[in-house]
TIDRENMI-864205 format. One record per residue (C-alpha): chain; residue in one letter; residue number from 1; x, y, z. Coordinates in Angstrom, 3 decimals. Layout:
<rs>
[A; A; NUM; [X; Y; Z]]
...
</rs>
This chain:
<rs>
[A; M; 1; [56.972; -58.980; 25.945]]
[A; L; 2; [53.148; -58.101; 24.821]]
[A; S; 3; [50.836; -61.186; 23.525]]
[A; V; 4; [49.309; -60.831; 20.360]]
[A; Q; 5; [45.918; -60.220; 22.280]]
[A; A; 6; [47.379; -57.281; 24.388]]
[A; A; 7; [49.392; -55.934; 21.010]]
[A; Q; 8; [46.302; -55.985; 19.149]]
[A; E; 9; [44.196; -54.090; 22.073]]
[A; L; 10; [47.057; -51.132; 21.863]]
[A; V; 11; [46.488; -50.929; 17.789]]
[A; L; 12; [42.516; -50.559; 18.283]]
[A; R; 13; [42.890; -48.218; 21.382]]
[A; N; 14; [44.983; -45.984; 18.886]]
[A; A; 15; [43.264; -46.228; 15.957]]
[A; S; 16; [40.568; -43.078; 15.607]]
[A; R; 17; [38.204; -43.578; 13.253]]
[A; L; 18; [39.119; -40.972; 10.087]]
[A; P; 19; [36.848; -37.792; 9.537]]
[A; P; 20; [33.650; -38.342; 7.466]]
[A; A; 21; [33.847; -37.276; 4.010]]
[A; S; 22; [30.815; -37.088; 1.116]]
[A; A; 23; [31.094; -39.394; -1.488]]
[A; T; 24; [28.905; -40.101; -5.020]]
[A; L; 25; [27.106; -43.352; -5.079]]
[A; S; 26; [29.366; -45.515; -7.385]]
[A; H; 27; [31.091; -48.563; -7.146]]
[A; A; 28; [34.199; -46.708; -5.492]]
[A; L; 29; [32.216; -47.145; -2.583]]
[A; L; 30; [32.616; -50.500; -1.779]]
[A; G; 31; [34.609; -51.747; 1.149]]
[A; L; 32; [34.025; -48.508; 2.636]]
[A; T; 33; [31.700; -47.836; 5.604]]
[A; L; 34; [29.129; -45.629; 6.200]]
[A; A; 35; [29.610; -42.722; 8.432]]
[A; E; 36; [26.159; -41.503; 9.003]]
[A; A; 37; [22.886; -44.267; 9.571]]
[A; I; 38; [20.829; -44.033; 6.604]]
[A; T; 39; [16.766; -43.826; 6.999]]
[A; S; 40; [14.276; -44.482; 4.582]]
[A; P; 41; [12.135; -41.582; 2.991]]
[A; L; 42; [9.799; -43.551; 1.623]]
[A; D; 43; [7.636; -46.805; 2.241]]
[A; S; 44; [9.221; -49.611; -0.030]]
[A; P; 45; [7.206; -51.252; -1.966]]
[A; P; 46; [5.237; -47.559; -2.058]]
[A; F; 47; [2.289; -49.349; -2.826]]
[A; A; 48; [0.790; -53.329; -2.699]]
[A; K; 49; [1.856; -55.055; -5.874]]
[A; A; 50; [1.686; -58.477; -7.427]]
[A; L; 51; [4.310; -60.979; -7.097]]
[A; V; 52; [3.289; -63.238; -10.147]]
[A; D; 53; [1.505; -62.856; -13.387]]
[A; G; 54; [-1.944; -63.401; -12.742]]
[A; Y; 55; [-5.423; -62.496; -11.583]]
[A; A; 56; [-6.128; -59.705; -8.773]]
[A; V; 57; [-9.233; -61.204; -7.005]]
[A; R; 58; [-11.308; -60.564; -4.121]]
[A; C; 59; [-11.268; -63.730; -1.836]]
[A; E; 60; [-14.827; -63.705; -0.735]]
[A; D; 61; [-16.209; -64.755; -4.233]]
[A; G; 62; [-14.529; -67.846; -3.660]]
[A; T; 63; [-14.093; -69.851; -6.944]]
[A; V; 64; [-16.660; -68.711; -9.177]]
[A; A; 65; [-15.793; -67.699; -12.345]]
[A; R; 66; [-14.810; -63.639; -12.660]]
[A; R; 67; [-15.323; -61.454; -15.165]]
[A; V; 68; [-11.968; -59.623; -16.295]]
[A; I; 69; [-12.200; -56.053; -16.132]]
[A; E; 70; [-9.148; -54.643; -16.479]]
[A; E; 71; [-5.416; -55.308; -17.443]]
[A; V; 72; [-2.517; -54.051; -15.542]]
[A; V; 73; [1.184; -54.173; -16.316]]
[A; A; 74; [4.401; -52.885; -14.299]]
[A; G; 75; [4.727; -49.302; -14.514]]
[A; Q; 76; [0.444; -48.641; -14.763]]
[A; V; 77; [-2.159; -47.990; -12.153]]
[A; P; 78; [-5.163; -49.514; -11.707]]
[A; R; 79; [-8.251; -47.434; -12.994]]
[A; I; 80; [-11.277; -49.633; -12.206]]
[A; P; 81; [-11.577; -50.643; -8.312]]
[A; L; 82; [-12.642; -54.278; -7.825]]
[A; S; 83; [-16.163; -55.573; -7.118]]
[A; T; 84; [-17.910; -58.336; -6.387]]
[A; G; 85; [-17.498; -60.847; -9.354]]
[A; H; 86; [-14.828; -58.847; -10.973]]
[A; A; 87; [-10.623; -59.809; -11.592]]
[A; T; 88; [-8.188; -57.561; -13.091]]
[A; R; 89; [-5.441; -59.038; -15.375]]
[A; I; 90; [-2.182; -58.043; -13.492]]
[A; M; 91; [1.712; -58.680; -14.182]]
[A; T; 92; [4.336; -59.132; -11.676]]
[A; G; 93; [5.317; -55.696; -9.835]]
[A; A; 94; [1.828; -53.967; -11.107]]
[A; P; 95; [0.067; -52.079; -8.212]]
[A; L; 96; [-3.096; -53.923; -6.962]]
[A; P; 97; [-6.463; -52.481; -7.606]]
[A; E; 98; [-8.469; -50.955; -4.744]]
[A; G; 99; [-10.520; -53.902; -3.223]]
[A; A; 100; [-8.111; -56.813; -4.567]]
[A; D; 101; [-6.619; -58.803; -1.472]]
[A; A; 102; [-5.353; -61.895; -3.386]]
[A; V; 103; [-3.423; -62.627; -6.637]]
[A; V; 104; [-3.906; -66.044; -8.391]]
[A; M; 105; [-1.209; -67.533; -10.533]]
[A; Q; 106; [-2.073; -67.650; -14.127]]
[A; E; 107; [-1.247; -71.167; -14.230]]
[A; R; 108; [-4.022; -72.130; -11.429]]
[A; T; 109; [-6.911; -69.952; -13.958]]
[A; E; 110; [-8.770; -71.426; -17.085]]
[A; L; 111; [-10.252; -68.440; -19.092]]
[A; R; 112; [-13.590; -68.614; -20.058]]
[A; P; 113; [-15.740; -67.211; -22.980]]
[A; E; 114; [-16.679; -63.722; -23.074]]
[A; G; 115; [-13.973; -62.232; -20.768]]
[A; F; 116; [-14.487; -64.438; -17.736]]
[A; V; 117; [-11.867; -66.322; -15.725]]
[A; A; 118; [-12.166; -69.373; -13.224]]
[A; L; 119; [-10.112; -70.528; -10.505]]
[A; Q; 120; [-8.766; -73.907; -10.009]]
[A; E; 121; [-8.196; -73.133; -6.289]]
[A; S; 122; [-9.618; -71.022; -3.647]]
[A; P; 123; [-7.549; -67.647; -2.692]]
[A; R; 124; [-6.003; -66.830; 0.494]]
[A; P; 125; [-6.073; -63.306; 1.694]]
[A; G; 126; [-2.670; -62.197; 1.049]]
[A; Q; 127; [-1.495; -64.518; -1.370]]
[A; N; 128; [0.982; -63.588; -4.121]]
[A; I; 129; [0.580; -59.947; -2.756]]
[A; M; 130; [3.928; -58.010; -1.453]]
[A; P; 131; [2.012; -55.371; 0.793]]
[A; R; 132; [3.205; -51.422; 1.357]]
[A; G; 133; [6.157; -51.076; 3.294]]
[A; R; 134; [6.838; -54.738; 3.502]]
[A; E; 135; [10.778; -54.091; 2.592]]
[A; M; 136; [10.628; -50.696; 4.639]]
[A; R; 137; [9.028; -47.967; 6.002]]
[A; R; 138; [9.587; -44.441; 5.817]]
[A; G; 139; [11.431; -43.128; 8.317]]
[A; E; 140; [13.393; -46.630; 9.315]]
[A; T; 141; [16.954; -46.889; 9.676]]
[A; V; 142; [18.071; -49.574; 7.228]]
[A; L; 143; [21.736; -49.038; 6.666]]
[A; A; 144; [23.840; -48.459; 10.345]]
[A; P; 145; [27.557; -47.196; 9.960]]
[A; G; 146; [30.196; -49.754; 10.943]]
[A; K; 147; [29.302; -52.348; 8.148]]
[A; P; 148; [32.041; -52.338; 4.756]]
[A; L; 149; [29.184; -51.822; 1.934]]
[A; Q; 150; [28.737; -54.557; -0.347]]
[A; P; 151; [26.997; -54.119; -3.849]]
[A; Q; 152; [23.762; -54.741; -2.496]]
[A; H; 153; [24.318; -51.985; -0.355]]
[A; L; 154; [24.603; -49.702; -3.136]]
[A; G; 155; [21.141; -51.085; -4.997]]
[A; L; 156; [19.333; -50.031; -1.577]]
[A; L; 157; [20.951; -46.359; -1.784]]
[A; A; 158; [19.829; -46.273; -5.308]]
[A; T; 159; [16.162; -47.328; -4.003]]
[A; L; 160; [16.173; -44.625; -1.828]]
[A; G; 161; [17.496; -41.825; -3.938]]
[A; R; 162; [20.967; -41.211; -2.237]]
[A; T; 163; [23.555; -40.591; -5.190]]
[A; S; 164; [25.525; -39.021; -2.215]]
[A; V; 165; [26.220; -40.325; 1.214]]
[A; Q; 166; [28.676; -39.650; 4.213]]
[A; I; 167; [31.677; -42.284; 4.246]]
[A; V; 168; [34.899; -42.856; 6.066]]
[A; A; 169; [37.457; -42.566; 3.676]]
[A; R; 170; [40.066; -45.018; 2.882]]
[A; P; 171; [43.413; -44.528; 4.869]]
[A; R; 172; [46.486; -43.456; 3.201]]
[A; V; 173; [49.263; -45.825; 3.875]]
[A; A; 174; [53.165; -44.942; 2.831]]
[A; I; 175; [55.316; -47.956; 2.541]]
[A; L; 176; [59.071; -48.116; 2.721]]
[A; A; 177; [61.157; -50.687; 2.522]]
[A; T; 178; [64.078; -50.384; 4.046]]
[A; G; 179; [68.063; -52.262; 3.499]]
[A; D; 180; [71.212; -51.566; 1.358]]
[A; E; 181; [70.499; -55.165; 0.480]]
[A; L; 182; [67.769; -54.502; -1.197]]
[A; V; 183; [67.062; -53.549; -5.039]]
[A; E; 184; [63.976; -53.284; -7.230]]
[A; P; 185; [62.057; -55.896; -8.720]]
[A; E; 186; [62.988; -54.856; -12.364]]
[A; L; 187; [66.784; -54.408; -11.369]]
[A; D; 188; [69.324; -57.396; -11.311]]
[A; P; 189; [70.955; -58.005; -7.813]]
[A; G; 190; [74.561; -57.225; -6.795]]
[A; P; 191; [76.302; -59.499; -4.854]]
[A; G; 192; [74.807; -60.155; -1.621]]
[A; Q; 193; [71.746; -58.335; -2.974]]
[A; I; 194; [67.668; -59.569; -3.314]]
[A; R; 195; [64.967; -58.075; -4.739]]
[A; N; 196; [62.600; -55.941; -2.931]]
[A; S; 197; [59.293; -58.326; -2.044]]
[A; N; 198; [58.044; -56.421; 0.893]]
[A; G; 199; [57.083; -52.846; -1.278]]
[A; P; 200; [54.670; -54.999; -3.412]]
[A; L; 201; [53.731; -57.317; -0.887]]
[A; L; 202; [52.315; -54.433; 1.398]]
[A; M; 203; [51.125; -52.537; -1.546]]
[A; G; 204; [48.787; -55.319; -2.201]]
[A; L; 205; [48.092; -56.052; 1.291]]
[A; T; 206; [47.007; -52.629; 1.818]]
[A; A; 207; [44.999; -52.534; -1.022]]
[A; R; 208; [43.206; -55.711; -0.101]]
[A; A; 209; [42.354; -54.322; 3.405]]
[A; G; 210; [40.889; -51.169; 1.890]]
[A; G; 211; [43.576; -48.551; 2.054]]
[A; T; 212; [45.244; -46.265; -0.340]]
[A; P; 213; [49.099; -47.484; -0.848]]
[A; V; 214; [51.602; -44.815; -1.624]]
[A; Y; 215; [55.139; -46.450; -2.276]]
[A; L; 216; [57.857; -44.406; -1.319]]
[A; G; 217; [60.758; -46.918; -2.521]]
[A; I; 218; [63.833; -48.123; -0.635]]
[A; A; 219; [65.856; -46.467; 2.072]]
[A; S; 220; [69.255; -47.488; 2.417]]
[A; D; 221; [70.917; -47.956; 5.218]]
[A; D; 222; [72.103; -44.115; 6.037]]
[A; A; 223; [69.957; -42.186; 8.768]]
[A; E; 224; [69.812; -39.491; 7.040]]
[A; K; 225; [68.647; -40.268; 3.717]]
[A; L; 226; [65.925; -42.753; 6.077]]
[A; K; 227; [65.038; -39.617; 7.715]]
[A; Q; 228; [63.949; -37.744; 4.851]]
[A; L; 229; [61.864; -40.946; 3.813]]
[A; V; 230; [60.107; -41.094; 6.957]]
[A; A; 231; [59.155; -37.824; 7.120]]
[A; R; 232; [57.637; -37.781; 3.739]]
[A; G; 233; [55.759; -41.099; 5.154]]
[A; L; 234; [54.439; -39.204; 7.831]]
[A; E; 235; [52.087; -37.240; 6.006]]
[A; A; 236; [50.213; -40.324; 5.277]]
[A; D; 237; [47.509; -41.628; 7.811]]
[A; V; 238; [49.661; -44.865; 8.336]]
[A; L; 239; [53.713; -45.470; 7.680]]
[A; L; 240; [54.731; -48.933; 7.013]]
[A; L; 241; [58.514; -49.555; 7.233]]
[A; S; 242; [59.762; -53.158; 6.716]]
[A; G; 243; [63.184; -53.972; 8.104]]
[A; G; 244; [65.535; -52.089; 10.193]]
[A; V; 245; [63.595; -52.511; 13.527]]
[A; S; 246; [65.552; -55.205; 15.430]]
[A; A; 247; [68.540; -54.530; 17.629]]
[A; G; 248; [71.138; -54.959; 14.957]]
[A; K; 249; [74.148; -51.916; 14.304]]
[A; L; 250; [72.444; -51.125; 11.012]]
[A; D; 251; [68.580; -51.406; 12.453]]
[A; L; 252; [68.132; -47.796; 12.375]]
[A; V; 253; [64.329; -47.434; 12.063]]
[A; P; 254; [63.585; -46.708; 15.952]]
[A; A; 255; [65.690; -43.768; 16.333]]
[A; V; 256; [65.003; -42.210; 13.390]]
[A; L; 257; [61.179; -42.766; 14.216]]
[A; E; 258; [61.808; -41.297; 17.704]]
[A; A; 259; [64.079; -38.203; 16.125]]
[A; E; 260; [61.069; -37.689; 14.292]]
[A; G; 261; [59.019; -37.028; 17.001]]
[A; V; 262; [57.176; -40.580; 16.934]]
[A; N; 263; [55.788; -41.900; 20.253]]
[A; P; 264; [56.911; -45.652; 20.610]]
[A; V; 265; [53.911; -47.809; 21.961]]
[A; F; 266; [55.284; -51.092; 21.894]]
[A; H; 267; [58.658; -52.727; 20.230]]
[A; K; 268; [58.264; -56.868; 20.726]]
[A; V; 269; [55.434; -59.229; 20.450]]
[A; F; 270; [55.053; -62.649; 21.827]]
[A; M; 271; [54.716; -64.820; 18.192]]
[A; K; 272; [56.221; -66.419; 15.326]]
[A; P; 273; [56.829; -65.034; 12.925]]
[A; G; 274; [57.100; -61.457; 13.447]]
[A; K; 275; [58.366; -60.707; 17.181]]
[A; P; 276; [60.670; -57.172; 16.624]]
[A; L; 277; [57.426; -55.725; 15.531]]
[A; F; 278; [56.912; -51.643; 16.226]]
[A; L; 279; [54.173; -49.852; 16.759]]
[A; G; 280; [54.590; -45.813; 17.004]]
[A; T; 281; [51.960; -42.780; 16.908]]
[A; L; 282; [52.252; -39.529; 15.868]]
[A; G; 283; [49.319; -37.527; 16.625]]
[A; R; 284; [46.393; -39.450; 14.796]]
[A; R; 285; [49.100; -41.136; 12.794]]
[A; L; 286; [50.171; -44.846; 13.104]]
[A; V; 287; [53.642; -46.174; 12.262]]
[A; F; 288; [54.314; -49.562; 11.987]]
[A; G; 289; [58.005; -51.088; 11.843]]
[A; L; 290; [57.594; -54.552; 10.252]]
[A; P; 291; [60.263; -57.281; 10.544]]
[A; G; 292; [62.081; -57.846; 7.141]]
[A; N; 293; [61.726; -61.287; 6.377]]
[A; P; 294; [58.403; -61.643; 4.298]]
[A; V; 295; [56.497; -63.943; 5.930]]
[A; S; 296; [56.954; -61.897; 9.530]]
[A; T; 297; [55.950; -58.950; 7.508]]
[A; F; 298; [52.998; -60.462; 6.340]]
[A; A; 299; [52.044; -62.198; 9.806]]
[A; G; 300; [52.317; -58.557; 11.203]]
[A; F; 301; [50.261; -57.018; 8.328]]
[A; E; 302; [47.157; -59.523; 8.825]]
[A; L; 303; [47.364; -59.246; 12.759]]
[A; F; 304; [48.426; -55.228; 13.591]]
[A; V; 305; [48.156; -53.428; 10.453]]
[A; R; 306; [44.946; -54.988; 8.688]]
[A; P; 307; [43.059; -54.000; 11.967]]
[A; A; 308; [44.072; -50.686; 12.136]]
[A; L; 309; [43.151; -49.475; 8.743]]
[A; R; 310; [39.735; -51.424; 9.347]]
[A; A; 311; [39.451; -49.109; 12.586]]
[A; L; 312; [40.380; -46.168; 10.849]]
[A; M; 313; [37.829; -46.883; 8.189]]
[A; G; 314; [34.995; -47.372; 10.623]]
[A; Y; 315; [34.610; -51.090; 10.552]]
[A; D; 316; [32.732; -52.187; 13.946]]
[A; D; 317; [34.610; -55.624; 13.957]]
[A; P; 318; [38.483; -54.990; 12.688]]
[A; L; 319; [39.888; -57.815; 13.648]]
[A; P; 320; [40.883; -60.956; 11.663]]
[A; R; 321; [38.597; -63.573; 11.523]]
[A; V; 322; [39.178; -66.630; 13.412]]
[A; V; 323; [38.005; -70.280; 12.536]]
[A; T; 324; [38.274; -73.622; 14.327]]
[A; A; 325; [39.222; -76.665; 11.761]]
[A; R; 326; [40.425; -79.645; 12.459]]
[A; L; 327; [43.716; -81.342; 11.314]]
[A; Q; 328; [43.717; -83.528; 7.964]]
[A; Q; 329; [47.157; -84.866; 9.467]]
[A; A; 330; [49.362; -85.066; 12.609]]
[A; H; 331; [51.086; -82.300; 13.008]]
[A; R; 332; [54.227; -81.834; 15.239]]
[A; H; 333; [55.108; -78.197; 16.556]]
[A; Q; 334; [57.844; -77.314; 18.576]]
[A; S; 335; [58.623; -73.326; 19.147]]
[A; D; 336; [58.933; -70.900; 22.079]]
[A; R; 337; [56.530; -68.566; 20.715]]
[A; P; 338; [52.873; -69.085; 19.473]]
[A; T; 339; [53.272; -69.571; 15.655]]
[A; Y; 340; [51.008; -68.748; 12.856]]
[A; H; 341; [51.750; -71.549; 10.403]]
[A; P; 342; [50.764; -71.433; 6.590]]
[A; A; 343; [47.911; -73.497; 6.399]]
[A; V; 344; [45.264; -75.112; 3.780]]
[A; L; 345; [41.915; -74.938; 4.659]]
[A; G; 346; [38.916; -76.805; 3.251]]
[A; E; 347; [35.591; -78.375; 4.082]]
[A; D; 348; [33.930; -81.821; 3.471]]
[A; A; 349; [31.292; -83.922; 4.991]]
[A; G; 350; [32.616; -83.510; 8.592]]
[A; G; 351; [33.165; -79.883; 8.468]]
[A; R; 352; [36.132; -77.445; 7.971]]
[A; W; 353; [39.548; -78.853; 8.058]]
[A; T; 354; [42.903; -77.546; 7.869]]
[A; R; 355; [46.497; -78.849; 6.786]]
[A; P; 356; [49.826; -77.019; 7.673]]
[A; V; 357; [51.849; -76.731; 4.348]]
[A; P; 358; [55.413; -77.356; 4.627]]
[A; W; 359; [57.166; -74.352; 5.840]]
[A; F; 360; [60.979; -73.136; 6.682]]
[A; G; 361; [59.953; -69.709; 8.575]]
[A; S; 362; [59.996; -66.380; 8.167]]
[A; P; 363; [62.013; -66.185; 4.664]]
[A; D; 364; [59.738; -68.575; 3.140]]
[A; L; 365; [57.109; -66.597; 1.225]]
[A; R; 366; [56.331; -69.329; -1.346]]
[A; A; 367; [54.704; -71.186; 1.575]]
[A; V; 368; [52.191; -68.621; 2.227]]
[A; C; 369; [51.230; -68.649; -1.756]]
[A; A; 370; [49.434; -72.211; -0.974]]
[A; A; 371; [48.232; -70.699; 2.162]]
[A; D; 372; [44.409; -69.858; 2.780]]
[A; G; 373; [45.253; -69.260; 6.569]]
[A; L; 374; [47.172; -69.579; 9.252]]
[A; C; 375; [47.012; -72.232; 11.913]]
[A; V; 376; [47.650; -70.728; 15.546]]
[A; F; 377; [49.953; -73.185; 17.717]]
[A; E; 378; [50.358; -72.395; 21.206]]
[A; A; 379; [54.312; -72.214; 22.568]]
[A; G; 380; [55.705; -75.412; 23.623]]
[A; T; 381; [56.144; -78.949; 21.931]]
[A; R; 382; [53.518; -80.835; 21.219]]
[A; D; 383; [52.552; -83.451; 18.654]]
[A; F; 384; [48.868; -82.897; 17.387]]
[A; A; 385; [46.761; -85.937; 16.154]]
[A; A; 386; [45.044; -86.031; 12.872]]
[A; G; 387; [41.160; -84.812; 13.355]]
[A; E; 388; [42.372; -82.474; 16.631]]
[A; K; 389; [40.852; -79.071; 16.362]]
[A; V; 390; [43.153; -76.100; 16.024]]
[A; P; 391; [42.352; -72.068; 15.404]]
[A; V; 392; [42.747; -70.851; 11.817]]
[A; L; 393; [42.953; -67.289; 11.028]]
[A; L; 394; [41.429; -66.441; 8.078]]
[A; L; 395; [43.554; -64.966; 5.079]]
[A; E; 396; [40.562; -62.552; 3.470]]
</rs>
């Protein structure tokens, strides 16, 4: 049986970055990655500019009073070069006049009669000036592929005049729940039935991870009906199935996937919850069979599906983020497999802490609603003392 780490390696080995596509600059790019390196077509700023409201001066003149020869505001260009004994009134963001090598803040000057200004301090070369090209130089690479685009990146692209860019598109993720016991949330369950929580859960997890979810509904425990829905799902970049992946009489998913040409990569992972987890491929497409219990589905998605989606989207670091935190209270762990236990996270003067929440196993989705992360406890029986440090997978 594969370890979590070995299974993750196989997931990433089979998750090839999707082809690039052109996209218009907008908020819809948030979370996507660039498929091209972005170079600057200009120096920024394109001129040396004032960082404060004040007076542009020549440092060599010291603190003697200077005659104010011009006023320049942002959006204007100075007309008169500075010479000895002169100053230019200048506003934040305005270009410096030729000959100026410092800007003295208005609060540290004193206006004198007949258009003179005196300085309260000796100016230093470069004071309150942003030189041309300080932010970036023409031809410099300013954004590289592999990092998710954030709002500040959109602003930088706008600065460069890039109204369209090459990005890695969001993967389309088909979602299919299986089982005769399931009904949709708007229906009243009959005897022996439950509402389908995994469909909405996987839709939300997919959207949060950056994919585009496509819900296919519920497949009953009928091989032919399941086959029809699986065939539809295989048109997407990723197919997620929940339920029907174990070894029971009505666990039909593996056989149906095989009949549809899906090549199995693995079918069990040494973890709790979520051991009977399936990964297969059909060309570039990925197929995940997740266990039916909702916390097993949740853990399997965070550990394997989310990294796969991020790899498809071109993330250079697609694996989940794991931090170390100290236990806020004693905890007894007993399991034959490494366990991902829902937990609360926080910080205090001593750093990051964590507290496992009360949880009775893979059907207990309510416990996850109180969690910020999953504490990772290795297989075996052990009493952890308060203050001991443990790894925690962050739920982001």
